[in-house]
mmCIF entry with sequence, helices, sheets and N, C-alpha, C, O atoms, coordinates in Angstrom:
data_MODEL
# 
_entry.id   MODEL 
# 
_entity.id                         1 
_entity.type                       polymer 
_entity.pdbx_number_of_molecules   1 
# 
_entity_poly.entity_id                      1 
_entity_poly.type                           'polypeptide(L)' 
_entity_poly.nstd_linkage                   no 
_entity_poly.nstd_monomer                   no 
_entity_poly.pdbx_seq_one_letter_code       MHEFTVGFWWAAGLFWAAAAVCGPLIRGGAGLHHEAGRPEPLDEIVGVLI 
_entity_poly.pdbx_seq_one_letter_code_can   MHEFTVGFWWAAGLFWAAAAVCGPLIRGGAGLHHEAGRPEPLDEIVGVLI 
_entity_poly.pdbx_strand_id                 A 
# 
loop_
_entity_poly_seq.entity_id 
_entity_poly_seq.num 
_entity_poly_seq.mon_id 
_entity_poly_seq.hetero 
1 1  MET n 
1 2  HIS n 
1 3  GLU n 
1 4  PHE n 
1 5  THR n 
1 6  VAL n 
1 7  GLY n 
1 8  PHE n 
1 9  TRP n 
1 10 TRP n 
1 11 ALA n 
1 12 ALA n 
1 13 GLY n 
1 14 LEU n 
1 15 PHE n 
1 16 TRP n 
1 17 ALA n 
1 18 ALA n 
1 19 ALA n 
1 20 ALA n 
1 21 VAL n 
1 22 CYS n 
1 23 GLY n 
1 24 PRO n 
1 25 LEU n 
1 26 ILE n 
1 27 ARG n 
1 28 GLY n 
1 29 GLY n 
1 30 ALA n 
1 31 GLY n 
1 32 LEU n 
1 33 HIS n 
1 34 HIS n 
1 35 GLU n 
1 36 ALA n 
1 37 GLY n 
1 38 ARG n 
1 39 PRO n 
1 40 GLU n 
1 41 PRO n 
1 42 LEU n 
1 43 ASP n 
1 44 GLU n 
1 45 ILE n 
1 46 VAL n 
1 47 GLY n 
1 48 VAL n 
1 49 LEU n 
1 50 ILE n 
# 
_struct_asym.id          A 
_struct_asym.entity_id   1 
# 
loop_
_struct_conf.conf_type_id 
_struct_conf.id 
_struct_conf.pdbx_PDB_helix_id 
_struct_conf.beg_label_comp_id 
_struct_conf.beg_label_asym_id 
_struct_conf.beg_label_seq_id 
_struct_conf.pdbx_beg_PDB_ins_code 
_struct_conf.end_label_comp_id 
_struct_conf.end_label_asym_id 
_struct_conf.end_label_seq_id 
_struct_conf.pdbx_end_PDB_ins_code 
_struct_conf.beg_auth_comp_id 
_struct_conf.beg_auth_asym_id 
_struct_conf.beg_auth_seq_id 
_struct_conf.end_auth_comp_id 
_struct_conf.end_auth_asym_id 
_struct_conf.end_auth_seq_id 
_struct_conf.pdbx_PDB_helix_class 
_struct_conf.details 
_struct_conf.pdbx_PDB_helix_length 
HELX_P HELX_P1 AA1 HIS A 2  ? CYS A 22 ? HIS A 2  CYS A 22 1 ? 21 
HELX_P HELX_P2 AA2 GLY A 23 ? LEU A 25 ? GLY A 23 LEU A 25 5 ? 3  
HELX_P HELX_P3 AA3 PRO A 41 ? LEU A 49 ? PRO A 41 LEU A 49 1 ? 9  
# 
_struct_conf_type.id          HELX_P 
_struct_conf_type.criteria    ? 
_struct_conf_type.reference   ? 
# 
loop_
_atom_site.group_PDB 
_atom_site.id 
_atom_site.type_symbol 
_atom_site.label_atom_id 
_atom_site.label_alt_id 
_atom_site.label_comp_id 
_atom_site.label_asym_id 
_atom_site.label_entity_id 
_atom_site.label_seq_id 
_atom_site.pdbx_PDB_ins_code 
_atom_site.Cartn_x 
_atom_site.Cartn_y 
_atom_site.Cartn_z 
_atom_site.occupancy 
_atom_site.B_iso_or_equiv 
_atom_site.pdbx_formal_charge 
_atom_site.auth_seq_id 
_atom_site.auth_comp_id 
_atom_site.auth_asym_id 
_atom_site.auth_atom_id 
_atom_site.pdbx_PDB_model_num 
ATOM 1   N N  . MET A 1 1  ? 0.834   -1.218 0.016   1.00 0.00 ? 1  MET A N  1 
ATOM 2   C CA . MET A 1 1  ? -0.016  0.003  -0.032  1.00 0.00 ? 1  MET A CA 1 
ATOM 3   C C  . MET A 1 1  ? 0.895   1.232  0.003   1.00 0.00 ? 1  MET A C  1 
ATOM 4   O O  . MET A 1 1  ? 0.540   2.240  -0.608  1.00 0.00 ? 1  MET A O  1 
ATOM 5   N N  . HIS A 1 2  ? 1.981   1.211  0.641   1.00 0.00 ? 2  HIS A N  1 
ATOM 6   C CA . HIS A 1 2  ? 2.927   2.315  0.746   1.00 0.00 ? 2  HIS A CA 1 
ATOM 7   C C  . HIS A 1 2  ? 3.442   2.743  -0.643  1.00 0.00 ? 2  HIS A C  1 
ATOM 8   O O  . HIS A 1 2  ? 3.630   3.925  -0.930  1.00 0.00 ? 2  HIS A O  1 
ATOM 9   N N  . GLU A 1 3  ? 3.657   1.724  -1.482  1.00 0.00 ? 3  GLU A N  1 
ATOM 10  C CA . GLU A 1 3  ? 4.174   1.991  -2.854  1.00 0.00 ? 3  GLU A CA 1 
ATOM 11  C C  . GLU A 1 3  ? 3.151   2.805  -3.652  1.00 0.00 ? 3  GLU A C  1 
ATOM 12  O O  . GLU A 1 3  ? 3.529   3.735  -4.365  1.00 0.00 ? 3  GLU A O  1 
ATOM 13  N N  . PHE A 1 4  ? 1.875   2.471  -3.544  1.00 0.00 ? 4  PHE A N  1 
ATOM 14  C CA . PHE A 1 4  ? 0.833   3.168  -4.257  1.00 0.00 ? 4  PHE A CA 1 
ATOM 15  C C  . PHE A 1 4  ? 0.718   4.629  -3.776  1.00 0.00 ? 4  PHE A C  1 
ATOM 16  O O  . PHE A 1 4  ? 0.487   5.541  -4.570  1.00 0.00 ? 4  PHE A O  1 
ATOM 17  N N  . THR A 1 5  ? 0.882   4.819  -2.492  1.00 0.00 ? 5  THR A N  1 
ATOM 18  C CA . THR A 1 5  ? 0.757   6.203  -1.955  1.00 0.00 ? 5  THR A CA 1 
ATOM 19  C C  . THR A 1 5  ? 1.903   7.045  -2.403  1.00 0.00 ? 5  THR A C  1 
ATOM 20  O O  . THR A 1 5  ? 1.704   8.227  -2.683  1.00 0.00 ? 5  THR A O  1 
ATOM 21  N N  . VAL A 1 6  ? 3.137   6.493  -2.493  1.00 0.00 ? 6  VAL A N  1 
ATOM 22  C CA . VAL A 1 6  ? 4.296   7.219  -2.998  1.00 0.00 ? 6  VAL A CA 1 
ATOM 23  C C  . VAL A 1 6  ? 4.158   7.446  -4.371  1.00 0.00 ? 6  VAL A C  1 
ATOM 24  O O  . VAL A 1 6  ? 4.446   8.567  -4.788  1.00 0.00 ? 6  VAL A O  1 
ATOM 25  N N  . GLY A 1 7  ? 3.715   6.466  -5.261  1.00 0.00 ? 7  GLY A N  1 
ATOM 26  C CA . GLY A 1 7  ? 3.501   6.684  -6.620  1.00 0.00 ? 7  GLY A CA 1 
ATOM 27  C C  . GLY A 1 7  ? 2.431   7.697  -6.941  1.00 0.00 ? 7  GLY A C  1 
ATOM 28  O O  . GLY A 1 7  ? 2.548   8.426  -7.926  1.00 0.00 ? 7  GLY A O  1 
ATOM 29  N N  . PHE A 1 8  ? 1.379   7.762  -6.126  1.00 0.00 ? 8  PHE A N  1 
ATOM 30  C CA . PHE A 1 8  ? 0.351   8.743  -6.341  1.00 0.00 ? 8  PHE A CA 1 
ATOM 31  C C  . PHE A 1 8  ? 0.945   10.118 -6.063  1.00 0.00 ? 8  PHE A C  1 
ATOM 32  O O  . PHE A 1 8  ? 0.709   11.012 -6.875  1.00 0.00 ? 8  PHE A O  1 
ATOM 33  N N  . TRP A 1 9  ? 1.681   10.365 -5.008  1.00 0.00 ? 9  TRP A N  1 
ATOM 34  C CA . TRP A 1 9  ? 2.131   11.699 -4.667  1.00 0.00 ? 9  TRP A CA 1 
ATOM 35  C C  . TRP A 1 9  ? 3.213   12.119 -5.684  1.00 0.00 ? 9  TRP A C  1 
ATOM 36  O O  . TRP A 1 9  ? 3.303   13.314 -5.967  1.00 0.00 ? 9  TRP A O  1 
ATOM 37  N N  . TRP A 1 10 ? 4.042   11.213 -6.254  1.00 0.00 ? 10 TRP A N  1 
ATOM 38  C CA . TRP A 1 10 ? 4.998   11.498 -7.259  1.00 0.00 ? 10 TRP A CA 1 
ATOM 39  C C  . TRP A 1 10 ? 4.251   11.981 -8.536  1.00 0.00 ? 10 TRP A C  1 
ATOM 40  O O  . TRP A 1 10 ? 4.594   12.986 -9.159  1.00 0.00 ? 10 TRP A O  1 
ATOM 41  N N  . ALA A 1 11 ? 3.242   11.214 -8.864  1.00 0.00 ? 11 ALA A N  1 
ATOM 42  C CA . ALA A 1 11 ? 2.422   11.597 -10.083 1.00 0.00 ? 11 ALA A CA 1 
ATOM 43  C C  . ALA A 1 11 ? 1.729   12.935 -9.876  1.00 0.00 ? 11 ALA A C  1 
ATOM 44  O O  . ALA A 1 11 ? 1.676   13.727 -10.817 1.00 0.00 ? 11 ALA A O  1 
ATOM 45  N N  . ALA A 1 12 ? 1.195   13.230 -8.693  1.00 0.00 ? 12 ALA A N  1 
ATOM 46  C CA . ALA A 1 12 ? 0.511   14.410 -8.390  1.00 0.00 ? 12 ALA A CA 1 
ATOM 47  C C  . ALA A 1 12 ? 1.522   15.554 -8.490  1.00 0.00 ? 12 ALA A C  1 
ATOM 48  O O  . ALA A 1 12 ? 1.225   16.600 -9.066  1.00 0.00 ? 12 ALA A O  1 
ATOM 49  N N  . GLY A 1 13 ? 2.673   15.359 -7.950  1.00 0.00 ? 13 GLY A N  1 
ATOM 50  C CA . GLY A 1 13 ? 3.724   16.408 -8.018  1.00 0.00 ? 13 GLY A CA 1 
ATOM 51  C C  . GLY A 1 13 ? 4.156   16.752 -9.432  1.00 0.00 ? 13 GLY A C  1 
ATOM 52  O O  . GLY A 1 13 ? 4.313   17.923 -9.778  1.00 0.00 ? 13 GLY A O  1 
ATOM 53  N N  . LEU A 1 14 ? 4.350   15.709 -10.256 1.00 0.00 ? 14 LEU A N  1 
ATOM 54  C CA . LEU A 1 14 ? 4.659   15.962 -11.663 1.00 0.00 ? 14 LEU A CA 1 
ATOM 55  C C  . LEU A 1 14 ? 3.564   16.611 -12.428 1.00 0.00 ? 14 LEU A C  1 
ATOM 56  O O  . LEU A 1 14 ? 3.832   17.404 -13.331 1.00 0.00 ? 14 LEU A O  1 
ATOM 57  N N  . PHE A 1 15 ? 2.329   16.308 -12.102 1.00 0.00 ? 15 PHE A N  1 
ATOM 58  C CA . PHE A 1 15 ? 1.169   16.958 -12.707 1.00 0.00 ? 15 PHE A CA 1 
ATOM 59  C C  . PHE A 1 15 ? 1.171   18.470 -12.390 1.00 0.00 ? 15 PHE A C  1 
ATOM 60  O O  . PHE A 1 15 ? 1.049   19.321 -13.271 1.00 0.00 ? 15 PHE A O  1 
ATOM 61  N N  . TRP A 1 16 ? 1.312   18.744 -11.115 1.00 0.00 ? 16 TRP A N  1 
ATOM 62  C CA . TRP A 1 16 ? 1.370   20.155 -10.768 1.00 0.00 ? 16 TRP A CA 1 
ATOM 63  C C  . TRP A 1 16 ? 2.497   20.917 -11.288 1.00 0.00 ? 16 TRP A C  1 
ATOM 64  O O  . TRP A 1 16 ? 2.352   22.086 -11.644 1.00 0.00 ? 16 TRP A O  1 
ATOM 65  N N  . ALA A 1 17 ? 3.677   20.275 -11.351 1.00 0.00 ? 17 ALA A N  1 
ATOM 66  C CA . ALA A 1 17 ? 4.777   20.930 -11.967 1.00 0.00 ? 17 ALA A CA 1 
ATOM 67  C C  . ALA A 1 17 ? 4.609   21.271 -13.412 1.00 0.00 ? 17 ALA A C  1 
ATOM 68  O O  . ALA A 1 17 ? 4.983   22.348 -13.878 1.00 0.00 ? 17 ALA A O  1 
ATOM 69  N N  . ALA A 1 18 ? 4.002   20.267 -14.149 1.00 0.00 ? 18 ALA A N  1 
ATOM 70  C CA . ALA A 1 18 ? 3.717   20.510 -15.563 1.00 0.00 ? 18 ALA A CA 1 
ATOM 71  C C  . ALA A 1 18 ? 2.690   21.586 -15.724 1.00 0.00 ? 18 ALA A C  1 
ATOM 72  O O  . ALA A 1 18 ? 2.788   22.405 -16.637 1.00 0.00 ? 18 ALA A O  1 
ATOM 73  N N  . ALA A 1 19 ? 1.692   21.607 -14.846 1.00 0.00 ? 19 ALA A N  1 
ATOM 74  C CA . ALA A 1 19 ? 0.680   22.686 -14.880 1.00 0.00 ? 19 ALA A CA 1 
ATOM 75  C C  . ALA A 1 19 ? 1.291   24.045 -14.657 1.00 0.00 ? 19 ALA A C  1 
ATOM 76  O O  . ALA A 1 19 ? 0.892   25.007 -15.313 1.00 0.00 ? 19 ALA A O  1 
ATOM 77  N N  . ALA A 1 20 ? 2.293   24.168 -13.711 1.00 0.00 ? 20 ALA A N  1 
ATOM 78  C CA . ALA A 1 20 ? 2.902   25.430 -13.398 1.00 0.00 ? 20 ALA A CA 1 
ATOM 79  C C  . ALA A 1 20 ? 3.756   25.831 -14.617 1.00 0.00 ? 20 ALA A C  1 
ATOM 80  O O  . ALA A 1 20 ? 3.880   27.027 -14.878 1.00 0.00 ? 20 ALA A O  1 
ATOM 81  N N  . VAL A 1 21 ? 4.325   24.929 -15.344 1.00 0.00 ? 21 VAL A N  1 
ATOM 82  C CA . VAL A 1 21 ? 5.206   25.386 -16.531 1.00 0.00 ? 21 VAL A CA 1 
ATOM 83  C C  . VAL A 1 21 ? 4.268   25.665 -17.711 1.00 0.00 ? 21 VAL A C  1 
ATOM 84  O O  . VAL A 1 21 ? 4.545   26.602 -18.461 1.00 0.00 ? 21 VAL A O  1 
ATOM 85  N N  . CYS A 1 22 ? 3.172   24.914 -17.927 1.00 0.00 ? 22 CYS A N  1 
ATOM 86  C CA . CYS A 1 22 ? 2.386   25.141 -19.157 1.00 0.00 ? 22 CYS A CA 1 
ATOM 87  C C  . CYS A 1 22 ? 1.331   26.188 -18.965 1.00 0.00 ? 22 CYS A C  1 
ATOM 88  O O  . CYS A 1 22 ? 0.845   26.732 -19.956 1.00 0.00 ? 22 CYS A O  1 
ATOM 89  N N  . GLY A 1 23 ? 0.942   26.506 -17.749 1.00 0.00 ? 23 GLY A N  1 
ATOM 90  C CA . GLY A 1 23 ? -0.057  27.464 -17.420 1.00 0.00 ? 23 GLY A CA 1 
ATOM 91  C C  . GLY A 1 23 ? 0.131   28.818 -18.024 1.00 0.00 ? 23 GLY A C  1 
ATOM 92  O O  . GLY A 1 23 ? -0.744  29.386 -18.677 1.00 0.00 ? 23 GLY A O  1 
ATOM 93  N N  . PRO A 1 24 ? 1.458   29.366 -17.745 1.00 0.00 ? 24 PRO A N  1 
ATOM 94  C CA . PRO A 1 24 ? 1.675   30.673 -18.291 1.00 0.00 ? 24 PRO A CA 1 
ATOM 95  C C  . PRO A 1 24 ? 1.887   30.723 -19.852 1.00 0.00 ? 24 PRO A C  1 
ATOM 96  O O  . PRO A 1 24 ? 1.886   31.790 -20.465 1.00 0.00 ? 24 PRO A O  1 
ATOM 97  N N  . LEU A 1 25 ? 2.062   29.547 -20.431 1.00 0.00 ? 25 LEU A N  1 
ATOM 98  C CA . LEU A 1 25 ? 2.249   29.487 -21.874 1.00 0.00 ? 25 LEU A CA 1 
ATOM 99  C C  . LEU A 1 25 ? 0.929   29.568 -22.659 1.00 0.00 ? 25 LEU A C  1 
ATOM 100 O O  . LEU A 1 25 ? 0.924   29.843 -23.859 1.00 0.00 ? 25 LEU A O  1 
ATOM 101 N N  . ILE A 1 26 ? -0.190  29.323 -21.959 1.00 0.00 ? 26 ILE A N  1 
ATOM 102 C CA . ILE A 1 26 ? -1.496  29.372 -22.605 1.00 0.00 ? 26 ILE A CA 1 
ATOM 103 C C  . ILE A 1 26 ? -1.828  30.833 -22.749 1.00 0.00 ? 26 ILE A C  1 
ATOM 104 O O  . ILE A 1 26 ? -1.768  31.600 -21.789 1.00 0.00 ? 26 ILE A O  1 
ATOM 105 N N  . ARG A 1 27 ? -2.191  31.220 -24.001 1.00 0.00 ? 27 ARG A N  1 
ATOM 106 C CA . ARG A 1 27 ? -2.535  32.631 -24.274 1.00 0.00 ? 27 ARG A CA 1 
ATOM 107 C C  . ARG A 1 27 ? -3.968  32.774 -23.837 1.00 0.00 ? 27 ARG A C  1 
ATOM 108 O O  . ARG A 1 27 ? -4.839  31.995 -24.225 1.00 0.00 ? 27 ARG A O  1 
ATOM 109 N N  . GLY A 1 28 ? -4.199  33.786 -23.021 1.00 0.00 ? 28 GLY A N  1 
ATOM 110 C CA . GLY A 1 28 ? -5.540  34.029 -22.608 1.00 0.00 ? 28 GLY A CA 1 
ATOM 111 C C  . GLY A 1 28 ? -6.231  35.033 -23.472 1.00 0.00 ? 28 GLY A C  1 
ATOM 112 O O  . GLY A 1 28 ? -5.541  35.753 -24.195 1.00 0.00 ? 28 GLY A O  1 
ATOM 113 N N  . GLY A 1 29 ? -7.516  35.145 -23.462 1.00 0.00 ? 29 GLY A N  1 
ATOM 114 C CA . GLY A 1 29 ? -8.315  36.076 -24.185 1.00 0.00 ? 29 GLY A CA 1 
ATOM 115 C C  . GLY A 1 29 ? -8.400  35.871 -25.661 1.00 0.00 ? 29 GLY A C  1 
ATOM 116 O O  . GLY A 1 29 ? -8.816  36.781 -26.377 1.00 0.00 ? 29 GLY A O  1 
ATOM 117 N N  . ALA A 1 30 ? -8.041  34.768 -26.131 1.00 0.00 ? 30 ALA A N  1 
ATOM 118 C CA . ALA A 1 30 ? -8.199  34.494 -27.528 1.00 0.00 ? 30 ALA A CA 1 
ATOM 119 C C  . ALA A 1 30 ? -9.701  34.085 -27.803 1.00 0.00 ? 30 ALA A C  1 
ATOM 120 O O  . ALA A 1 30 ? -10.176 33.032 -27.378 1.00 0.00 ? 30 ALA A O  1 
ATOM 121 N N  . GLY A 1 31 ? -10.400 35.000 -28.546 1.00 0.00 ? 31 GLY A N  1 
ATOM 122 C CA . GLY A 1 31 ? -11.746 34.736 -28.778 1.00 0.00 ? 31 GLY A CA 1 
ATOM 123 C C  . GLY A 1 31 ? -12.078 33.880 -30.037 1.00 0.00 ? 31 GLY A C  1 
ATOM 124 O O  . GLY A 1 31 ? -11.191 33.639 -30.856 1.00 0.00 ? 31 GLY A O  1 
ATOM 125 N N  . LEU A 1 32 ? -13.234 33.459 -30.182 1.00 0.00 ? 32 LEU A N  1 
ATOM 126 C CA . LEU A 1 32 ? -13.526 32.716 -31.453 1.00 0.00 ? 32 LEU A CA 1 
ATOM 127 C C  . LEU A 1 32 ? -13.901 33.725 -32.594 1.00 0.00 ? 32 LEU A C  1 
ATOM 128 O O  . LEU A 1 32 ? -13.774 33.395 -33.773 1.00 0.00 ? 32 LEU A O  1 
ATOM 129 N N  . HIS A 1 33 ? -14.350 34.919 -32.236 1.00 0.00 ? 33 HIS A N  1 
ATOM 130 C CA . HIS A 1 33 ? -14.748 35.858 -33.244 1.00 0.00 ? 33 HIS A CA 1 
ATOM 131 C C  . HIS A 1 33 ? -13.804 37.051 -33.194 1.00 0.00 ? 33 HIS A C  1 
ATOM 132 O O  . HIS A 1 33 ? -13.195 37.369 -32.173 1.00 0.00 ? 33 HIS A O  1 
ATOM 133 N N  . HIS A 1 34 ? -13.719 37.684 -34.339 1.00 0.00 ? 34 HIS A N  1 
ATOM 134 C CA . HIS A 1 34 ? -12.913 38.945 -34.360 1.00 0.00 ? 34 HIS A CA 1 
ATOM 135 C C  . HIS A 1 34 ? -13.727 40.055 -35.002 1.00 0.00 ? 34 HIS A C  1 
ATOM 136 O O  . HIS A 1 34 ? -14.708 39.818 -35.708 1.00 0.00 ? 34 HIS A O  1 
ATOM 137 N N  . GLU A 1 35 ? -13.297 41.241 -34.738 1.00 0.00 ? 35 GLU A N  1 
ATOM 138 C CA . GLU A 1 35 ? -14.004 42.424 -35.246 1.00 0.00 ? 35 GLU A CA 1 
ATOM 139 C C  . GLU A 1 35 ? -13.790 42.565 -36.744 1.00 0.00 ? 35 GLU A C  1 
ATOM 140 O O  . GLU A 1 35 ? -12.711 42.248 -37.243 1.00 0.00 ? 35 GLU A O  1 
ATOM 141 N N  . ALA A 1 36 ? -14.774 43.024 -37.452 1.00 0.00 ? 36 ALA A N  1 
ATOM 142 C CA . ALA A 1 36 ? -14.750 43.194 -38.871 1.00 0.00 ? 36 ALA A CA 1 
ATOM 143 C C  . ALA A 1 36 ? -13.630 44.236 -39.174 1.00 0.00 ? 36 ALA A C  1 
ATOM 144 O O  . ALA A 1 36 ? -13.452 45.215 -38.450 1.00 0.00 ? 36 ALA A O  1 
ATOM 145 N N  . GLY A 1 37 ? -12.915 43.984 -40.237 1.00 0.00 ? 37 GLY A N  1 
ATOM 146 C CA . GLY A 1 37 ? -11.793 44.874 -40.628 1.00 0.00 ? 37 GLY A CA 1 
ATOM 147 C C  . GLY A 1 37 ? -10.509 44.719 -39.972 1.00 0.00 ? 37 GLY A C  1 
ATOM 148 O O  . GLY A 1 37 ? -9.516  45.334 -40.361 1.00 0.00 ? 37 GLY A O  1 
ATOM 149 N N  . ARG A 1 38 ? -10.495 43.864 -38.922 1.00 0.00 ? 38 ARG A N  1 
ATOM 150 C CA . ARG A 1 38 ? -9.219  43.571 -38.270 1.00 0.00 ? 38 ARG A CA 1 
ATOM 151 C C  . ARG A 1 38 ? -8.700  42.227 -38.742 1.00 0.00 ? 38 ARG A C  1 
ATOM 152 O O  . ARG A 1 38 ? -9.445  41.251 -38.828 1.00 0.00 ? 38 ARG A O  1 
ATOM 153 N N  . PRO A 1 39 ? -7.439  42.192 -39.040 1.00 0.00 ? 39 PRO A N  1 
ATOM 154 C CA . PRO A 1 39 ? -6.918  40.821 -39.473 1.00 0.00 ? 39 PRO A CA 1 
ATOM 155 C C  . PRO A 1 39 ? -6.834  39.823 -38.406 1.00 0.00 ? 39 PRO A C  1 
ATOM 156 O O  . PRO A 1 39 ? -6.778  40.180 -37.229 1.00 0.00 ? 39 PRO A O  1 
ATOM 157 N N  . GLU A 1 40 ? -6.823  38.578 -38.757 1.00 0.00 ? 40 GLU A N  1 
ATOM 158 C CA . GLU A 1 40 ? -6.651  37.548 -37.768 1.00 0.00 ? 40 GLU A CA 1 
ATOM 159 C C  . GLU A 1 40 ? -5.229  37.569 -37.250 1.00 0.00 ? 40 GLU A C  1 
ATOM 160 O O  . GLU A 1 40 ? -4.301  37.923 -37.977 1.00 0.00 ? 40 GLU A O  1 
ATOM 161 N N  . PRO A 1 41 ? -5.061  37.199 -36.023 1.00 0.00 ? 41 PRO A N  1 
ATOM 162 C CA . PRO A 1 41 ? -3.643  37.206 -35.474 1.00 0.00 ? 41 PRO A CA 1 
ATOM 163 C C  . PRO A 1 41 ? -2.660  36.393 -36.354 1.00 0.00 ? 41 PRO A C  1 
ATOM 164 O O  . PRO A 1 41 ? -1.517  36.811 -36.536 1.00 0.00 ? 41 PRO A O  1 
ATOM 165 N N  . LEU A 1 42 ? -3.067  35.317 -36.861 1.00 0.00 ? 42 LEU A N  1 
ATOM 166 C CA . LEU A 1 42 ? -2.223  34.465 -37.763 1.00 0.00 ? 42 LEU A CA 1 
ATOM 167 C C  . LEU A 1 42 ? -1.870  35.288 -39.012 1.00 0.00 ? 42 LEU A C  1 
ATOM 168 O O  . LEU A 1 42 ? -0.701  35.308 -39.398 1.00 0.00 ? 42 LEU A O  1 
ATOM 169 N N  . ASP A 1 43 ? -2.801  35.948 -39.639 1.00 0.00 ? 43 ASP A N  1 
ATOM 170 C CA . ASP A 1 43 ? -2.493  36.767 -40.772 1.00 0.00 ? 43 ASP A CA 1 
ATOM 171 C C  . ASP A 1 43 ? -1.366  37.796 -40.474 1.00 0.00 ? 43 ASP A C  1 
ATOM 172 O O  . ASP A 1 43 ? -0.506  38.013 -41.328 1.00 0.00 ? 43 ASP A O  1 
ATOM 173 N N  . GLU A 1 44 ? -1.360  38.421 -39.298 1.00 0.00 ? 44 GLU A N  1 
ATOM 174 C CA . GLU A 1 44 ? -0.371  39.398 -38.939 1.00 0.00 ? 44 GLU A CA 1 
ATOM 175 C C  . GLU A 1 44 ? 1.048   38.682 -38.897 1.00 0.00 ? 44 GLU A C  1 
ATOM 176 O O  . GLU A 1 44 ? 2.043   39.212 -39.390 1.00 0.00 ? 44 GLU A O  1 
ATOM 177 N N  . ILE A 1 45 ? 1.070   37.503 -38.305 1.00 0.00 ? 45 ILE A N  1 
ATOM 178 C CA . ILE A 1 45 ? 2.310   36.816 -38.136 1.00 0.00 ? 45 ILE A CA 1 
ATOM 179 C C  . ILE A 1 45 ? 2.848   36.405 -39.517 1.00 0.00 ? 45 ILE A C  1 
ATOM 180 O O  . ILE A 1 45 ? 4.021   36.636 -39.807 1.00 0.00 ? 45 ILE A O  1 
ATOM 181 N N  . VAL A 1 46 ? 2.010   35.801 -40.370 1.00 0.00 ? 46 VAL A N  1 
ATOM 182 C CA . VAL A 1 46 ? 2.437   35.364 -41.742 1.00 0.00 ? 46 VAL A CA 1 
ATOM 183 C C  . VAL A 1 46 ? 2.815   36.538 -42.588 1.00 0.00 ? 46 VAL A C  1 
ATOM 184 O O  . VAL A 1 46 ? 3.724   36.424 -43.410 1.00 0.00 ? 46 VAL A O  1 
ATOM 185 N N  . GLY A 1 47 ? 2.136   37.709 -42.421 1.00 0.00 ? 47 GLY A N  1 
ATOM 186 C CA . GLY A 1 47 ? 2.440   38.853 -43.225 1.00 0.00 ? 47 GLY A CA 1 
ATOM 187 C C  . GLY A 1 47 ? 3.900   39.386 -42.841 1.00 0.00 ? 47 GLY A C  1 
ATOM 188 O O  . GLY A 1 47 ? 4.575   39.951 -43.702 1.00 0.00 ? 47 GLY A O  1 
ATOM 189 N N  . VAL A 1 48 ? 4.326   39.222 -41.689 1.00 0.00 ? 48 VAL A N  1 
ATOM 190 C CA . VAL A 1 48 ? 5.644   39.681 -41.280 1.00 0.00 ? 48 VAL A CA 1 
ATOM 191 C C  . VAL A 1 48 ? 6.733   38.643 -41.837 1.00 0.00 ? 48 VAL A C  1 
ATOM 192 O O  . VAL A 1 48 ? 7.854   39.054 -42.137 1.00 0.00 ? 48 VAL A O  1 
ATOM 193 N N  . LEU A 1 49 ? 6.408   37.377 -41.963 1.00 0.00 ? 49 LEU A N  1 
ATOM 194 C CA . LEU A 1 49 ? 7.339   36.374 -42.451 1.00 0.00 ? 49 LEU A CA 1 
ATOM 195 C C  . LEU A 1 49 ? 7.527   36.389 -44.003 1.00 0.00 ? 49 LEU A C  1 
ATOM 196 O O  . LEU A 1 49 ? 8.563   35.951 -44.504 1.00 0.00 ? 49 LEU A O  1 
ATOM 197 N N  . ILE A 1 50 ? 6.511   36.899 -44.752 1.00 0.00 ? 50 ILE A N  1 
ATOM 198 C CA . ILE A 1 50 ? 6.553   36.923 -46.167 1.00 0.00 ? 50 ILE A CA 1 
ATOM 199 C C  . ILE A 1 50 ? 7.346   38.108 -46.647 1.00 0.00 ? 50 ILE A C  1 
ATOM 200 O O  . ILE A 1 50 ? 7.497   38.302 -47.853 1.00 0.00 ? 50 ILE A O  1 
# 
């Protein structure tokens, strides 16, 4: 039983560490709709690269 408890806490710790690393990388506020006349964010990025 002790091994399962230790394994659970290691997995929980790895989960929270991954959440702490990935959480700030997720861009907030990205809506599904955009205002008319404004380019999509991807269009702005591609326009710079071309």
